[in-house]
N, C-alpha and C positions, 0 to 999 in steps of 0.2 A: 727339492731343498729340503724338504721335511720326510723323514722316513720312518715309521714306527714300526716296521711288519718283524724286525728282531727285538724288540724293546720289551724289558721286563719290567713289569711292577711287583716292589722287593718289599716294599712298607707303604702302610696307609694307617694314619691316626684319625680318627675323627670327633668334632667337637659340637654343640650345637650352641649357635654366636644371637644371641638375642637382641632387640634395639633397647638402646642403653636409655637412650630419650625418652621413650615409650615407659622403663622400668622394667623390661624385661631382664631375666639372668642371663648369664654367660655360664653354660652347660661343662664342666672339662671330664673328658673321659680318662679311666687312671691308666690305662695300657692300650697300644698301640693293636689293631684289628689283626683278625688270622684272613689271611688274602691266599692261603697258598692250595686251595682247589683249586684245579685246574678251571673247569667250567666257570665258576666265580670272577677268579684272576682277570681269564680274557672278557666277561661280560662288564666289569670295572676297566679294565682298560679301552672298552669301546665308548662307556659312559665317560669318563675323565677325557679321552684326546680327540673321539671324531669331528668337534666343532673348531680342530683348529687346523690353519694352515701353514705358519710360521713365516709366512709373508711380510706382514705387516711387524717390525721389529722394534722395541725400544728400551732404553736404561734408566735402572732408580736413579733417581736425583731427588732432591727436597727443596725446600723453601729458598735455600741462597746458592742452591745449583752444585751444593757437595754431595755426592750421592754418599759418600762415607757416613753422613749424618744420619742416610734413612736406617729406621730401624729394620726393615724386612732385608735390606743390603746386608745387614750386620746378621739376623738370624742364617739367611740364607750362606752366608762366608761359614759362619759356624757350624753348616753342616757340612760344606761342599770342602773345606779347608783344613780345620779343624777338629771333621768327625767326632762334635757334639752327640749326644743325647737325641734321636729325631724325637721322639716321643716328645721331651722336654725341649725341641723347637718350635714342636706343632703348637705346643701352647701355647709359644712366645706371639707366633701367628694369630692364634684365634684370640686373645688379647687385643692384640694392637686393630685387628676389624673388631672387637665388641668397644671398643676405644673412640672410636673412628664411626661406627654406627649411631649416629646421636641427627640423623635428619630423621624427622617424625613418618615420611615416606617409604624407610630403608625399611626392609620384611627382613622379620627372624629367618634364620636356616642353620642347615646341617652343613659345616664346615669339614672337607675333606681333606687332607695334607700327604702328598704321596710321593714314592721317591724311587726313578725309575732309572734302571741302568742300559746303556747300549741304544741311546736314541739317537738317531740321526737329523745334523741339520745342517745344510750348506759341507756334503761331503765331509761332515768331523763326527767322532763319534765321540758323544758327551754324556755325563750324566744330567738329570735335572730334577727340578722338583716342582711338583703341582699343585698347587692352592686351586681349592675348587667347590663353590658355594650354592647348595642346592636350596630354593627358597620355595617352591611351590612344587605342592605335593598332587596325587591323583588319585578316584577312586579305581580300584580293579578288581574282578570279580574272583574267585577262589573255589575252586571246586573240589571236593572231596568224596573219594567212595567208602563206605562204612560198608561191610559185606556186601548186598545188594542193592543197597541203597546209596545216592548219591545227595550229598550236600553242598548245598551254595553258602557264601560267606562273603559278604564286602569288608574291603579292607583299603586301608588309606598308606600308599606309598609313594618313593620316586620312581618317575616314568626315566630308565638307562639311556633312551634317548633324545630324552630334552635337561641338558647341564644351563642352569641359568648365567654362572657367572666362573670363571677362571682365568688362570694364568700357569706358565711355565716359564721357569727361571731355569736358562741354560747354564751349566758351567765354561762359560765363555766368556770372554771381555771381563774379567773382575777388576782391572784396573780403568774399567770405564763406566762400571756398573751394573755388570752382567750382559745378557741377551736374552730380551724375554718377551712373550708374546701374550695376546691377551684374549677372553673373547665372553662378550656380555649382550645376552638375549634381550636384557631390557633397558639397551642404551637410547630408544627416543624417548625416554622419561629424562628429565633434565636431573631427577634425585641421580638416577643412575652413575652418572658421572662421578660419583666418588671412588666406585673399582677403581675408574686409573687413576685419578687426580688426588684423592684423599687419602682412600687406603693405600693402593700401593707405593702412588707420587713418583709417575713415570714421564718421560722425554721421549721424542722420537729420536731412533739410530739416525745419524748424519749417512744413511744411505742411499741408495739410485730410487727403492721405492720411496721413500719420504721426500727426496727433492723432487721426484715426478710429480708426486699426486700434490704438492702443496703448490707448485708451478699452474698446474692443469686448476687447481682450486683458485688459484689469483685468476687467471684469466678469463676464468666463468664466470667471477664473482664481476670482473672489470664489464664484460660483454654482456653483464645482464641489467647492470646497475650503473656506473658510470659515464661508460659511452655516451649511452642514449640520455644522459642530463649535458655533457657537453657540447654533445653535436646530435642536429638533425638526423635520425635516422632512420630508412625503412626497415619493416620488419623483417623483409626479405634479405638484407645487405647486414642486417643481425646476425642471423641463422647462417648465412653465408661468413662471416668471421666466425662462429662457434665451430663453424664443420673445419673451414681451414687451420684451425687451432686444431683441432681433434685429429685432420689429415698428418699434420707436422709431425705430433708425435708417433702416427701407427707406422709412418712412413722410414723412420730414421732410427740410428740405433744410441745416436748422440745428440746432446743438447748445446747449441750455441746463440745465450739469447739474443745476441745484434741479429742473426739470422734469422729467428726467429720472427723477431718485431719488423725486420724489411719485408719478408716470406708473407707473415698473416694479415699485417696492418698498413705495412706498405708508405702511408699517408705519415710525412715526418710530426703533424699538429697530434693526431692520434696516437703515435709512439712517445711523444712527451706527454700526454693526458696521462697514456697506462704508465709511465716510469712513475709519474706523482702519486697514480693510486695505487702502485705496486708497493712505493715507499711507506705510504700509511697502513697498508694492510698486514705489512712485514713489522711496523711498528705494535698497533694495535693485538695482533696474533701473535708476536714474540715469535718469530719465523725465522729462521737462518737460512736465509735460501742462495745458494751458489748461481752462477751466471752461466756456467758449464759442468754438464754432467753427464753419463751415461744411462739412457733411455731405460726406466723398467717396463715392461710389457705388463706386468700383472697390474702395475698402477695405473696403466692404460686402460686397460679392459676395464677394472674396476671404476676410475674416475669419467669413463667416458659416458655412465649409465645417467650420469647429472648432466649432460649436455644433452637437452632437449631441442629438436631441431622441428619444432612442431608450429606450424603457423594456425591459429586458432581463429576462426571466423563466427562472431558470434556463438549459436549454442547450436547451430548447424553443421559446422564442417571442420575436420582435424585435414592439414595441409603437413604430410609431412617429407619436407627439403633434405634431399643427402648429397646435390651435386650440384651442376650446374644454376645458378640462379637468373643465367639469360632464359633459361625456358617455363619462366614465370613473370607474366607481366601486369599490372596495378592500372587500372582505370575506374572513370566513373562516367556511369549514364547521364545522357543530359537531364533526366528526371530525380538527380542525384543521388541513384543507388549507385554504390561500390564493387565490384567486381574484380578478378584474378583470373586471367586466359592462363591455359597452361599449353605447352609445348611438348609434343613427345614423338617417337618413332615408334616404339614395339609396347603393345599393350600384352601384360601376361595374364 
């Protein structure tokens, strides 16, 4: 789906973006970088692009859902359609990031804006704009030979294997806000959401990846929270429902909500409970979810990592349940001690 083997990196500008909230400055460069040297060009392509897989795609949006009002959409359109001066546009990207760097925990960093030719996505060859932020510097040693003597220096620089934040704007679907993919290595921290939500201001594409991802998230949240509030459920039954949900998606190419509910939940009362939860969840998270869509195997692979089929017993045992729940039996001894009896046929 995403191929960069023949991609050409043709232009790069860099600026330093401080944290406006902390009184740091925006430092603008006067000209683009010289990236024509072959070794440097290849290393920059590796640095910029190695973190992307272009599976999870987004469109630009704005506070009132009109992508045309998003400044980054306008800057990108200037480059793609109006052939505006690239370096001037890179300054606009940097200024917009600076104005949005108003959380005290947002790190200052070097902002690279790059232009690519011949990037393959979804069997289409397109141009792309890359916006990349490097926030963390690392120490490295530089060894120099002076005659028959070696000198060792310690320097600070950018690790070409560790891009902190980035986005690729593809020259596709201009009438919908372009196709965009992102990476954010700091996304575990709450303040890091500014990259996607505040700086870029993105909304998910209504494609099979996001439809699959969203529904699996809804099912997982229901089965780990709401269902145990509405029904008395053994832990093994809860894990069985989680496993059946994942198996449904793994064994089909197309999703039908009614079929999923009948096959996984089965009980009409559970189905009604799930539908109430789903309606509330979609409203709270502003999700547009279809009842029928093609299943994305990439999304299934990504989301199934959050489906934990583990039975934890005190701090002594973890039992992984992957299949038939009838092979595990729960009981209580006369002295009150609880136990699980496990049946099996083969020992590996």
